[in-house]
PDB file of N, CA, C and O in Angstrom:
ATOM      1  N   MET A   1       0.841  -1.179   0.000  1.00  0.00           N
ATOM      2  CA  MET A   1       0.000   0.000   0.000  1.00  0.00           C
ATOM      3  C   MET A   1       0.889   1.246   0.000  1.00  0.00           C
ATOM      4  O   MET A   1       1.906   1.297   0.693  1.00  0.00           O
ATOM      5  N   HIS A   2       0.500   2.223  -0.768  1.00  0.00           N
ATOM      6  CA  HIS A   2       1.237   3.488  -0.844  1.00  0.00           C
ATOM      7  C   HIS A   2       0.531   4.530   0.020  1.00  0.00           C
ATOM      8  O   HIS A   2      -0.577   4.960  -0.298  1.00  0.00           O
ATOM      9  N   CYS A   3       1.168   4.927   1.098  1.00  0.00           N
ATOM     10  CA  CYS A   3       0.610   5.955   1.972  1.00  0.00           C
ATOM     11  C   CYS A   3       1.590   7.126   2.006  1.00  0.00           C
ATOM     12  O   CYS A   3       2.717   6.963   2.475  1.00  0.00           O
ATOM     13  N   PRO A   4       1.190   8.301   1.521  1.00  0.00           N
ATOM     14  CA  PRO A   4       2.105   9.441   1.506  1.00  0.00           C
ATOM     15  C   PRO A   4       2.548   9.885   2.898  1.00  0.00           C
ATOM     16  O   PRO A   4       3.626  10.463   3.040  1.00  0.00           O
ATOM     17  N   LEU A   5       1.745   9.631   3.919  1.00  0.00           N
ATOM     18  CA  LEU A   5       2.145  10.025   5.267  1.00  0.00           C
ATOM     19  C   LEU A   5       3.188   9.064   5.838  1.00  0.00           C
ATOM     20  O   LEU A   5       4.025   9.470   6.644  1.00  0.00           O
ATOM     21  N   CYS A   6       3.145   7.798   5.427  1.00  0.00           N
ATOM     22  CA  CYS A   6       4.170   6.846   5.873  1.00  0.00           C
ATOM     23  C   CYS A   6       5.534   7.184   5.272  1.00  0.00           C
ATOM     24  O   CYS A   6       6.569   6.994   5.911  1.00  0.00           O
ATOM     25  N   ILE A   7       5.523   7.681   4.051  1.00  0.00           N
ATOM     26  CA  ILE A   7       6.772   8.036   3.383  1.00  0.00           C
ATOM     27  C   ILE A   7       7.433   9.231   4.069  1.00  0.00           C
ATOM     28  O   ILE A   7       8.659   9.313   4.139  1.00  0.00           O
ATOM     29  N   ALA A   8       6.624  10.142   4.566  1.00  0.00           N
ATOM     30  CA  ALA A   8       7.095  11.326   5.315  1.00  0.00           C
ATOM     31  C   ALA A   8       8.095  12.153   4.510  1.00  0.00           C
ATOM     32  O   ALA A   8       9.133  12.570   5.023  1.00  0.00           O
ATOM     33  N   GLU A   9       7.769  12.378   3.256  1.00  0.00           N
ATOM     34  CA  GLU A   9       8.623  13.234   2.436  1.00  0.00           C
ATOM     35  C   GLU A   9       8.594  14.657   2.990  1.00  0.00           C
ATOM     36  O   GLU A   9       7.554  15.126   3.452  1.00  0.00           O
ATOM     37  N   ARG A  10       9.694  15.315   2.945  1.00  0.00           N
ATOM     38  CA  ARG A  10       9.781  16.693   3.437  1.00  0.00           C
ATOM     39  C   ARG A  10       9.454  17.652   2.301  1.00  0.00           C
ATOM     40  O   ARG A  10      10.320  18.362   1.790  1.00  0.00           O
ATOM     41  N   ARG A  11       8.170  17.654   1.919  1.00  0.00           N
ATOM     42  CA  ARG A  11       7.717  18.525   0.840  1.00  0.00           C
ATOM     43  C   ARG A  11       7.356  19.914   1.345  1.00  0.00           C
ATOM     44  O   ARG A  11       7.309  20.861   0.560  1.00  0.00           O
ATOM     45  N   THR A  12       7.104  20.048   2.625  1.00  0.00           N
ATOM     46  CA  THR A  12       6.779  21.337   3.238  1.00  0.00           C
ATOM     47  C   THR A  12       7.677  21.514   4.464  1.00  0.00           C
ATOM     48  O   THR A  12       8.292  20.547   4.913  1.00  0.00           O
ATOM     49  N   PRO A  13       7.764  22.724   5.013  1.00  0.00           N
ATOM     50  CA  PRO A  13       8.609  22.933   6.199  1.00  0.00           C
ATOM     51  C   PRO A  13       8.166  22.061   7.384  1.00  0.00           C
ATOM     52  O   PRO A  13       6.975  21.924   7.667  1.00  0.00           O
ATOM     53  N   TRP A  14       9.146  21.486   8.056  1.00  0.00           N
ATOM     54  CA  TRP A  14       8.901  20.669   9.242  1.00  0.00           C
ATOM     55  C   TRP A  14       9.163  21.491  10.492  1.00  0.00           C
ATOM     56  O   TRP A  14      10.035  22.359  10.508  1.00  0.00           O
ATOM     57  N   CYS A  15       8.403  21.209  11.535  1.00  0.00           N
ATOM     58  CA  CYS A  15       8.598  21.856  12.829  1.00  0.00           C
ATOM     59  C   CYS A  15       9.467  20.978  13.720  1.00  0.00           C
ATOM     60  O   CYS A  15      10.455  21.436  14.295  1.00  0.00           O
ATOM     61  N   THR A  16       9.080  19.700  13.823  1.00  0.00           N
ATOM     62  CA  THR A  16       9.795  18.790  14.718  1.00  0.00           C
ATOM     63  C   THR A  16       9.461  17.344  14.375  1.00  0.00           C
ATOM     64  O   THR A  16       8.538  17.069  13.607  1.00  0.00           O
ATOM     65  N   ALA A  17      10.217  16.441  14.949  1.00  0.00           N
ATOM     66  CA  ALA A  17       9.960  15.003  14.825  1.00  0.00           C
ATOM     67  C   ALA A  17      10.463  14.335  16.098  1.00  0.00           C
ATOM     68  O   ALA A  17      11.433  14.788  16.706  1.00  0.00           O
ATOM     69  N   ASN A  18       9.796  13.257  16.495  1.00  0.00           N
ATOM     70  CA  ASN A  18      10.233  12.493  17.657  1.00  0.00           C
ATOM     71  C   ASN A  18       9.939  11.014  17.410  1.00  0.00           C
ATOM     72  O   ASN A  18       9.605  10.635  16.288  1.00  0.00           O
ATOM     73  N   ALA A  19      10.055  10.186  18.428  1.00  0.00           N
ATOM     74  CA  ALA A  19       9.864   8.746  18.271  1.00  0.00           C
ATOM     75  C   ALA A  19       8.418   8.368  17.968  1.00  0.00           C
ATOM     76  O   ALA A  19       8.166   7.269  17.475  1.00  0.00           O
ATOM     77  N   VAL A  20       7.469   9.246  18.248  1.00  0.00           N
ATOM     78  CA  VAL A  20       6.045   8.942  18.066  1.00  0.00           C
ATOM     79  C   VAL A  20       5.472   9.593  16.810  1.00  0.00           C
ATOM     80  O   VAL A  20       4.654   8.986  16.118  1.00  0.00           O
ATOM     81  N   CYS A  21       5.891  10.820  16.510  1.00  0.00           N
ATOM     82  CA  CYS A  21       5.234  11.577  15.446  1.00  0.00           C
ATOM     83  C   CYS A  21       6.149  12.646  14.860  1.00  0.00           C
ATOM     84  O   CYS A  21       7.261  12.870  15.337  1.00  0.00           O
ATOM     85  N   TRP A  22       5.649  13.296  13.816  1.00  0.00           N
ATOM     86  CA  TRP A  22       6.340  14.449  13.233  1.00  0.00           C
ATOM     87  C   TRP A  22       5.310  15.518  12.916  1.00  0.00           C
ATOM     88  O   TRP A  22       4.134  15.219  12.710  1.00  0.00           O
ATOM     89  N   VAL A  23       5.766  16.783  12.879  1.00  0.00           N
ATOM     90  CA  VAL A  23       4.884  17.910  12.585  1.00  0.00           C
ATOM     91  C   VAL A  23       5.476  18.703  11.423  1.00  0.00           C
ATOM     92  O   VAL A  23       6.655  19.059  11.424  1.00  0.00           O
ATOM     93  N   ALA A  24       4.634  18.966  10.443  1.00  0.00           N
ATOM     94  CA  ALA A  24       5.022  19.778   9.282  1.00  0.00           C
ATOM     95  C   ALA A  24       3.810  20.592   8.856  1.00  0.00           C
ATOM     96  O   ALA A  24       2.702  20.366   9.344  1.00  0.00           O
ATOM     97  N   LEU A  25       4.016  21.524   7.960  1.00  0.00           N
ATOM     98  CA  LEU A  25       2.876  22.230   7.378  1.00  0.00           C
ATOM     99  C   LEU A  25       2.197  21.288   6.401  1.00  0.00           C
ATOM    100  O   LEU A  25       2.860  20.649   5.584  1.00  0.00           O
ATOM    101  N   CYS A  26       0.899  21.202   6.484  1.00  0.00           N
ATOM    102  CA  CYS A  26       0.113  20.334   5.610  1.00  0.00           C
ATOM    103  C   CYS A  26       0.253  20.822   4.161  1.00  0.00           C
ATOM    104  O   CYS A  26       0.092  22.011   3.886  1.00  0.00           O
ATOM    105  N   SER A  27       0.547  19.912   3.251  1.00  0.00           N
ATOM    106  CA  SER A  27       0.711  20.306   1.847  1.00  0.00           C
ATOM    107  C   SER A  27      -0.622  20.655   1.194  1.00  0.00           C
ATOM    108  O   SER A  27      -0.635  21.270   0.128  1.00  0.00           O
ATOM    109  N   THR A  28      -1.738  20.279   1.805  1.00  0.00           N
ATOM    110  CA  THR A  28      -3.057  20.592   1.257  1.00  0.00           C
ATOM    111  C   THR A  28      -3.589  21.921   1.776  1.00  0.00           C
ATOM    112  O   THR A  28      -4.045  22.756   0.994  1.00  0.00           O
ATOM    113  N   CYS A  29      -3.533  22.124   3.096  1.00  0.00           N
ATOM    114  CA  CYS A  29      -4.157  23.326   3.661  1.00  0.00           C
ATOM    115  C   CYS A  29      -3.179  24.317   4.277  1.00  0.00           C
ATOM    116  O   CYS A  29      -3.587  25.415   4.657  1.00  0.00           O
ATOM    117  N   GLY A  30      -1.904  23.966   4.389  1.00  0.00           N
ATOM    118  CA  GLY A  30      -0.888  24.909   4.835  1.00  0.00           C
ATOM    119  C   GLY A  30      -0.842  25.215   6.312  1.00  0.00           C
ATOM    120  O   GLY A  30      -0.217  26.196   6.714  1.00  0.00           O
ATOM    121  N   VAL A  31      -1.490  24.398   7.139  1.00  0.00           N
ATOM    122  CA  VAL A  31      -1.464  24.610   8.584  1.00  0.00           C
ATOM    123  C   VAL A  31      -0.636  23.501   9.234  1.00  0.00           C
ATOM    124  O   VAL A  31      -0.395  22.472   8.604  1.00  0.00           O
ATOM    125  N   PRO A  32      -0.192  23.689  10.493  1.00  0.00           N
ATOM    126  CA  PRO A  32       0.570  22.631  11.162  1.00  0.00           C
ATOM    127  C   PRO A  32      -0.240  21.337  11.257  1.00  0.00           C
ATOM    128  O   PRO A  32      -1.425  21.345  11.592  1.00  0.00           O
ATOM    129  N   MET A  33       0.432  20.229  10.954  1.00  0.00           N
ATOM    130  CA  MET A  33      -0.204  18.911  10.968  1.00  0.00           C
ATOM    131  C   MET A  33       0.750  17.932  11.649  1.00  0.00           C
ATOM    132  O   MET A  33       1.933  17.874  11.315  1.00  0.00           O
ATOM    133  N   VAL A  34       0.231  17.171  12.597  1.00  0.00           N
ATOM    134  CA  VAL A  34       1.017  16.136  13.259  1.00  0.00           C
ATOM    135  C   VAL A  34       0.625  14.788  12.661  1.00  0.00           C
ATOM    136  O   VAL A  34      -0.551  14.531  12.401  1.00  0.00           O
ATOM    137  N   VAL A  35       1.619  13.935  12.446  1.00  0.00           N
ATOM    138  CA  VAL A  35       1.408  12.627  11.818  1.00  0.00           C
ATOM    139  C   VAL A  35       2.056  11.555  12.684  1.00  0.00           C
ATOM    140  O   VAL A  35       3.213  11.681  13.084  1.00  0.00           O
ATOM    141  N   LEU A  36       1.301  10.506  12.967  1.00  0.00           N
ATOM    142  CA  LEU A  36       1.813   9.371  13.719  1.00  0.00           C
ATOM    143  C   LEU A  36       2.860   8.642  12.884  1.00  0.00           C
ATOM    144  O   LEU A  36       2.691   8.497  11.673  1.00  0.00           O
ATOM    145  N   ASN A  37       3.931   8.187  13.511  1.00  0.00           N
ATOM    146  CA  ASN A  37       4.999   7.502  12.777  1.00  0.00           C
ATOM    147  C   ASN A  37       4.594   6.128  12.249  1.00  0.00           C
ATOM    148  O   ASN A  37       5.183   5.653  11.279  1.00  0.00           O
ATOM    149  N   ARG A  38       3.621   5.489  12.851  1.00  0.00           N
ATOM    150  CA  ARG A  38       3.212   4.168  12.373  1.00  0.00           C
ATOM    151  C   ARG A  38       1.872   4.266  11.655  1.00  0.00           C
ATOM    152  O   ARG A  38       1.062   5.147  11.942  1.00  0.00           O
ATOM    153  N   HIS A  39       1.654   3.353  10.725  1.00  0.00           N
ATOM    154  CA  HIS A  39       0.456   3.389   9.896  1.00  0.00           C
ATOM    155  C   HIS A  39      -0.725   2.731  10.618  1.00  0.00           C
ATOM    156  O   HIS A  39      -0.797   1.508  10.735  1.00  0.00           O
ATOM    157  N   THR A  40      -1.641   3.565  11.094  1.00  0.00           N
ATOM    158  CA  THR A  40      -2.869   3.104  11.734  1.00  0.00           C
ATOM    159  C   THR A  40      -3.827   4.286  11.823  1.00  0.00           C
ATOM    160  O   THR A  40      -3.422   5.441  11.702  1.00  0.00           O
ATOM    161  N   THR A  41      -5.090   3.981  12.034  1.00  0.00           N
ATOM    162  CA  THR A  41      -6.071   5.045  12.284  1.00  0.00           C
ATOM    163  C   THR A  41      -6.405   5.132  13.765  1.00  0.00           C
ATOM    164  O   THR A  41      -7.158   6.010  14.184  1.00  0.00           O
ATOM    165  N   ARG A  42      -5.851   4.233  14.552  1.00  0.00           N
ATOM    166  CA  ARG A  42      -6.165   4.172  15.980  1.00  0.00           C
ATOM    167  C   ARG A  42      -4.909   4.226  16.844  1.00  0.00           C
ATOM    168  O   ARG A  42      -4.420   3.192  17.299  1.00  0.00           O
ATOM    169  N   PRO A  43      -4.392   5.423  17.067  1.00  0.00           N
ATOM    170  CA  PRO A  43      -3.228   5.525  17.949  1.00  0.00           C
ATOM    171  C   PRO A  43      -3.618   5.174  19.385  1.00  0.00           C
ATOM    172  O   PRO A  43      -4.771   5.324  19.787  1.00  0.00           O
ATOM    173  N   SER A  44      -2.641   4.708  20.138  1.00  0.00           N
ATOM    174  CA  SER A  44      -2.886   4.429  21.557  1.00  0.00           C
ATOM    175  C   SER A  44      -3.151   5.751  22.275  1.00  0.00           C
ATOM    176  O   SER A  44      -2.907   6.818  21.712  1.00  0.00           O
ATOM    177  N   TRP A  45      -3.642   5.690  23.500  1.00  0.00           N
ATOM    178  CA  TRP A  45      -3.900   6.919  24.250  1.00  0.00           C
ATOM    179  C   TRP A  45      -2.596   7.676  24.477  1.00  0.00           C
ATOM    180  O   TRP A  45      -2.584   8.907  24.461  1.00  0.00           O
ATOM    181  N   ARG A  46      -1.483   6.941  24.690  1.00  0.00           N
ATOM    182  CA  ARG A  46      -0.189   7.587  24.876  1.00  0.00           C
ATOM    183  C   ARG A  46       0.254   8.276  23.586  1.00  0.00           C
ATOM    184  O   ARG A  46       0.704   9.421  23.621  1.00  0.00           O
ATOM    185  N   GLU A  47       0.130   7.596  22.462  1.00  0.00           N
ATOM    186  CA  GLU A  47       0.495   8.199  21.184  1.00  0.00           C
ATOM    187  C   GLU A  47      -0.343   9.447  20.899  1.00  0.00           C
ATOM    188  O   GLU A  47       0.181  10.470  20.458  1.00  0.00           O
ATOM    189  N   ARG A  48      -1.646   9.350  21.155  1.00  0.00           N
ATOM    190  CA  ARG A  48      -2.534  10.495  20.924  1.00  0.00           C
ATOM    191  C   ARG A  48      -2.127  11.682  21.800  1.00  0.00           C
ATOM    192  O   ARG A  48      -2.126  12.824  21.342  1.00  0.00           O
ATOM    193  N   ARG A  49      -1.784  11.410  23.056  1.00  0.00           N
ATOM    194  CA  ARG A  49      -1.358  12.469  23.975  1.00  0.00           C
ATOM    195  C   ARG A  49      -0.071  13.129  23.481  1.00  0.00           C
ATOM    196  O   ARG A  49       0.034  14.355  23.484  1.00  0.00           O
ATOM    197  N   VAL A  50       0.901  12.333  23.061  1.00  0.00           N
ATOM    198  CA  VAL A  50       2.160  12.875  22.539  1.00  0.00           C
ATOM    199  C   VAL A  50       1.909  13.659  21.253  1.00  0.00           C
ATOM    200  O   VAL A  50       2.491  14.726  21.057  1.00  0.00           O
ATOM    201  N   MET A  51       1.051  13.142  20.379  1.00  0.00           N
ATOM    202  CA  MET A  51       0.727  13.842  19.130  1.00  0.00           C
ATOM    203  C   MET A  51       0.141  15.222  19.423  1.00  0.00           C
ATOM    204  O   MET A  51       0.584  16.218  18.851  1.00  0.00           O
ATOM    205  N   ARG A  52      -0.853  15.283  20.313  1.00  0.00           N
ATOM    206  CA  ARG A  52      -1.499  16.564  20.636  1.00  0.00           C
ATOM    207  C   ARG A  52      -0.507  17.542  21.258  1.00  0.00           C
ATOM    208  O   ARG A  52      -0.464  18.714  20.884  1.00  0.00           O
ATOM    209  N   LYS A  53       0.289  17.054  22.208  1.00  0.00           N
ATOM    210  CA  LYS A  53       1.260  17.917  22.884  1.00  0.00           C
ATOM    211  C   LYS A  53       2.288  18.462  21.885  1.00  0.00           C
ATOM    212  O   LYS A  53       2.642  19.639  21.940  1.00  0.00           O
ATOM    213  N   THR A  54       2.757  17.620  20.989  1.00  0.00           N
ATOM    214  CA  THR A  54       3.741  18.027  19.989  1.00  0.00           C
ATOM    215  C   THR A  54       3.137  19.029  19.013  1.00  0.00           C
ATOM    216  O   THR A  54       3.773  20.025  18.667  1.00  0.00           O
ATOM    217  N   LEU A  55       1.905  18.765  18.568  1.00  0.00           N
ATOM    218  CA  LEU A  55       1.224  19.676  17.651  1.00  0.00           C
ATOM    219  C   LEU A  55       0.958  21.026  18.311  1.00  0.00           C
ATOM    220  O   LEU A  55       1.199  22.066  17.699  1.00  0.00           O
ATOM    221  N   VAL A  56       0.471  21.025  19.531  1.00  0.00           N
ATOM    222  CA  VAL A  56       0.168  22.279  20.229  1.00  0.00           C
ATOM    223  C   VAL A  56       1.432  23.124  20.400  1.00  0.00           C
ATOM    224  O   VAL A  56       1.380  24.343  20.236  1.00  0.00           O
ATOM    225  N   ALA A  57       2.561  22.497  20.724  1.00  0.00           N
ATOM    226  CA  ALA A  57       3.813  23.248  20.875  1.00  0.00           C
ATOM    227  C   ALA A  57       4.203  23.926  19.560  1.00  0.00           C
ATOM    228  O   ALA A  57       4.569  25.101  19.552  1.00  0.00           O
ATOM    229  N   CYS A  58       4.126  23.198  18.467  1.00  0.00           N
ATOM    230  CA  CYS A  58       4.479  23.787  17.163  1.00  0.00           C
ATOM    231  C   CYS A  58       3.459  24.831  16.732  1.00  0.00           C
ATOM    232  O   CYS A  58       3.831  25.884  16.215  1.00  0.00           O
ATOM    233  N   ALA A  59       2.178  24.551  16.939  1.00  0.00           N
ATOM    234  CA  ALA A  59       1.129  25.487  16.525  1.00  0.00           C
ATOM    235  C   ALA A  59       1.179  26.779  17.331  1.00  0.00           C
ATOM    236  O   ALA A  59       0.885  27.849  16.799  1.00  0.00           O
ATOM    237  N   THR A  60       1.543  26.695  18.593  1.00  0.00           N
ATOM    238  CA  THR A  60       1.667  27.893  19.421  1.00  0.00           C
ATOM    239  C   THR A  60       2.718  28.823  18.830  1.00  0.00           C
ATOM    240  O   THR A  60       2.509  30.035  18.764  1.00  0.00           O
ATOM    241  N   ASP A  61       3.837  28.269  18.405  1.00  0.00           N
ATOM    242  CA  ASP A  61       4.875  29.080  17.749  1.00  0.00           C
ATOM    243  C   ASP A  61       4.391  29.575  16.387  1.00  0.00           C
ATOM    244  O   ASP A  61       4.599  30.738  16.041  1.00  0.00           O
ATOM    245  N   TYR A  62       3.757  28.714  15.626  1.00  0.00           N
ATOM    246  CA  TYR A  62       3.306  29.068  14.276  1.00  0.00           C
ATOM    247  C   TYR A  62       2.278  30.197  14.291  1.00  0.00           C
ATOM    248  O   TYR A  62       2.370  31.138  13.503  1.00  0.00           O
ATOM    249  N   TYR A  63       1.303  30.099  15.190  1.00  0.00           N
ATOM    250  CA  TYR A  63       0.232  31.101  15.247  1.00  0.00           C
ATOM    251  C   TYR A  63       0.579  32.317  16.112  1.00  0.00           C
ATOM    252  O   TYR A  63      -0.188  33.279  16.156  1.00  0.00           O
ATOM    253  N   ARG A  64       1.710  32.286  16.791  1.00  0.00           N
ATOM    254  CA  ARG A  64       2.215  33.416  17.583  1.00  0.00           C
ATOM    255  C   ARG A  64       1.160  34.032  18.496  1.00  0.00           C
ATOM    256  O   ARG A  64       0.927  35.241  18.475  1.00  0.00           O
ATOM    257  N   GLY A  65       0.532  33.182  19.292  1.00  0.00           N
ATOM    258  CA  GLY A  65      -0.439  33.666  20.265  1.00  0.00           C
ATOM    259  C   GLY A  65      -1.866  33.762  19.774  1.00  0.00           C
ATOM    260  O   GLY A  65      -2.782  33.929  20.579  1.00  0.00           O
ATOM    261  N   ARG A  66      -2.077  33.661  18.475  1.00  0.00           N
ATOM    262  CA  ARG A  66      -3.455  33.684  17.965  1.00  0.00           C
ATOM    263  C   ARG A  66      -4.121  32.346  18.309  1.00  0.00           C
ATOM    264  O   ARG A  66      -3.444  31.320  18.391  1.00  0.00           O
ATOM    265  N   PRO A  67      -5.436  32.355  18.507  1.00  0.00           N
ATOM    266  CA  PRO A  67      -6.123  31.115  18.881  1.00  0.00           C
ATOM    267  C   PRO A  67      -6.152  30.107  17.739  1.00  0.00           C
ATOM    268  O   PRO A  67      -6.168  30.473  16.564  1.00  0.00           O
ATOM    269  N   PHE A  68      -6.159  28.835  18.111  1.00  0.00           N
ATOM    270  CA  PHE A  68      -6.281  27.742  17.143  1.00  0.00           C
ATOM    271  C   PHE A  68      -6.969  26.569  17.829  1.00  0.00           C
ATOM    272  O   PHE A  68      -7.044  26.509  19.057  1.00  0.00           O
ATOM    273  N   VAL A  69      -7.462  25.652  17.034  1.00  0.00           N
ATOM    274  CA  VAL A  69      -8.077  24.430  17.552  1.00  0.00           C
ATOM    275  C   VAL A  69      -7.378  23.235  16.925  1.00  0.00           C
ATOM    276  O   VAL A  69      -6.850  23.323  15.816  1.00  0.00           O
ATOM    277  N   VAL A  70      -7.378  22.119  17.641  1.00  0.00           N
ATOM    278  CA  VAL A  70      -6.846  20.873  17.106  1.00  0.00           C
ATOM    279  C   VAL A  70      -7.996  20.125  16.443  1.00  0.00           C
ATOM    280  O   VAL A  70      -8.988  19.784  17.088  1.00  0.00           O
ATOM    281  N   ASP A  71      -7.849  19.880  15.159  1.00  0.00           N
ATOM    282  CA  ASP A  71      -8.860  19.194  14.346  1.00  0.00           C
ATOM    283  C   ASP A  71      -8.386  17.766  14.107  1.00  0.00           C
ATOM    284  O   ASP A  71      -7.380  17.551  13.432  1.00  0.00           O
ATOM    285  N   GLU A  72      -9.104  16.786  14.657  1.00  0.00           N
ATOM    286  CA  GLU A  72      -8.712  15.384  14.519  1.00  0.00           C
ATOM    287  C   GLU A  72      -9.404  14.681  13.355  1.00  0.00           C
ATOM    288  O   GLU A  72      -9.215  13.479  13.167  1.00  0.00           O
ATOM    289  N   HIS A  73     -10.197  15.400  12.576  1.00  0.00           N
ATOM    290  CA  HIS A  73     -10.885  14.786  11.432  1.00  0.00           C
ATOM    291  C   HIS A  73      -9.875  14.475  10.332  1.00  0.00           C
ATOM    292  O   HIS A  73      -9.146  15.362   9.888  1.00  0.00           O
ATOM    293  N   MET A  74      -9.829  13.228   9.894  1.00  0.00           N
ATOM    294  CA  MET A  74      -8.843  12.787   8.911  1.00  0.00           C
ATOM    295  C   MET A  74      -9.491  12.678   7.531  1.00  0.00           C
ATOM    296  O   MET A  74      -9.732  11.572   7.047  1.00  0.00           O
ATOM    297  N   SER A  75      -9.769  13.800   6.904  1.00  0.00           N
ATOM    298  CA  SER A  75     -10.492  13.774   5.631  1.00  0.00           C
ATOM    299  C   SER A  75      -9.593  13.470   4.433  1.00  0.00           C
ATOM    300  O   SER A  75      -9.975  12.670   3.579  1.00  0.00           O
ATOM    301  N   THR A  76      -8.431  14.074   4.347  1.00  0.00           N
ATOM    302  CA  THR A  76      -7.570  13.877   3.182  1.00  0.00           C
ATOM    303  C   THR A  76      -6.875  12.520   3.193  1.00  0.00           C
ATOM    304  O   THR A  76      -6.741  11.881   2.150  1.00  0.00           O
ATOM    305  N   HIS A  77      -6.435  12.084   4.360  1.00  0.00           N
ATOM    306  CA  HIS A  77      -5.745  10.798   4.502  1.00  0.00           C
ATOM    307  C   HIS A  77      -6.468   9.981   5.577  1.00  0.00           C
ATOM    308  O   HIS A  77      -5.984   9.903   6.706  1.00  0.00           O
ATOM    309  N   PRO A  78      -7.605   9.377   5.257  1.00  0.00           N
ATOM    310  CA  PRO A  78      -8.404   8.695   6.276  1.00  0.00           C
ATOM    311  C   PRO A  78      -7.807   7.386   6.791  1.00  0.00           C
ATOM    312  O   PRO A  78      -8.364   6.784   7.709  1.00  0.00           O
ATOM    313  N   THR A  79      -6.699   6.938   6.230  1.00  0.00           N
ATOM    314  CA  THR A  79      -6.119   5.667   6.654  1.00  0.00           C
ATOM    315  C   THR A  79      -4.867   5.816   7.506  1.00  0.00           C
ATOM    316  O   THR A  79      -4.208   4.822   7.811  1.00  0.00           O
ATOM    317  N   HIS A  80      -4.526   7.056   7.899  1.00  0.00           N
ATOM    318  CA  HIS A  80      -3.316   7.281   8.695  1.00  0.00           C
ATOM    319  C   HIS A  80      -3.607   8.361   9.742  1.00  0.00           C
ATOM    320  O   HIS A  80      -4.060   9.455   9.404  1.00  0.00           O
ATOM    321  N   ALA A  81      -3.347   8.050  11.000  1.00  0.00           N
ATOM    322  CA  ALA A  81      -3.650   8.984  12.085  1.00  0.00           C
ATOM    323  C   ALA A  81      -2.863  10.282  11.956  1.00  0.00           C
ATOM    324  O   ALA A  81      -1.636  10.277  11.854  1.00  0.00           O
ATOM    325  N   HIS A  82      -3.594  11.391  11.964  1.00  0.00           N
ATOM    326  CA  HIS A  82      -2.992  12.722  11.922  1.00  0.00           C
ATOM    327  C   HIS A  82      -3.995  13.741  12.446  1.00  0.00           C
ATOM    328  O   HIS A  82      -5.190  13.455  12.530  1.00  0.00           O
ATOM    329  N   MET A  83      -3.515  14.922  12.797  1.00  0.00           N
ATOM    330  CA  MET A  83      -4.349  16.018  13.295  1.00  0.00           C
ATOM    331  C   MET A  83      -3.811  17.325  12.732  1.00  0.00           C
ATOM    332  O   MET A  83      -2.621  17.444  12.442  1.00  0.00           O
ATOM    333  N   HIS A  84      -4.696  18.302  12.581  1.00  0.00           N
ATOM    334  CA  HIS A  84      -4.310  19.638  12.124  1.00  0.00           C
ATOM    335  C   HIS A  84      -4.558  20.643  13.237  1.00  0.00           C
ATOM    336  O   HIS A  84      -5.429  20.441  14.083  1.00  0.00           O
ATOM    337  N   ALA A  85      -3.791  21.726  13.235  1.00  0.00           N
ATOM    338  CA  ALA A  85      -4.031  22.867  14.124  1.00  0.00           C
ATOM    339  C   ALA A  85      -4.561  23.986  13.235  1.00  0.00           C
ATOM    340  O   ALA A  85      -3.836  24.519  12.395  1.00  0.00           O
ATOM    341  N   ARG A  86      -5.826  24.336  13.425  1.00  0.00           N
ATOM    342  CA  ARG A  86      -6.482  25.329  12.556  1.00  0.00           C
ATOM    343  C   ARG A  86      -6.802  26.615  13.321  1.00  0.00           C
ATOM    344  O   ARG A  86      -7.233  26.582  14.474  1.00  0.00           O
ATOM    345  N   ALA A  87      -6.580  27.741  12.653  1.00  0.00           N
ATOM    346  CA  ALA A  87      -6.878  29.038  13.248  1.00  0.00           C
ATOM    347  C   ALA A  87      -8.387  29.196  13.390  1.00  0.00           C
ATOM    348  O   ALA A  87      -8.857  30.226  13.874  1.00  0.00           O
TER     349      ALA A  87
END
């Protein structure tokens, strides 16, 4: 199976990466997006917590104090766990 999120190409600027996930600007909508390192739609509670914390840290810097929400709806890539930080 070909999953563009599993490949993790650096097509847009990256914020950070760790053992659980990576954060980059979404190539579709241009906002910070966190992606789980393993291919699944059901991250563990620990993975989900690390993903949210990592995304919020990057989004706080990206939005420079402006409000944002974490959107967990996986519309573009419904087969790989990811979240967006939207203004």
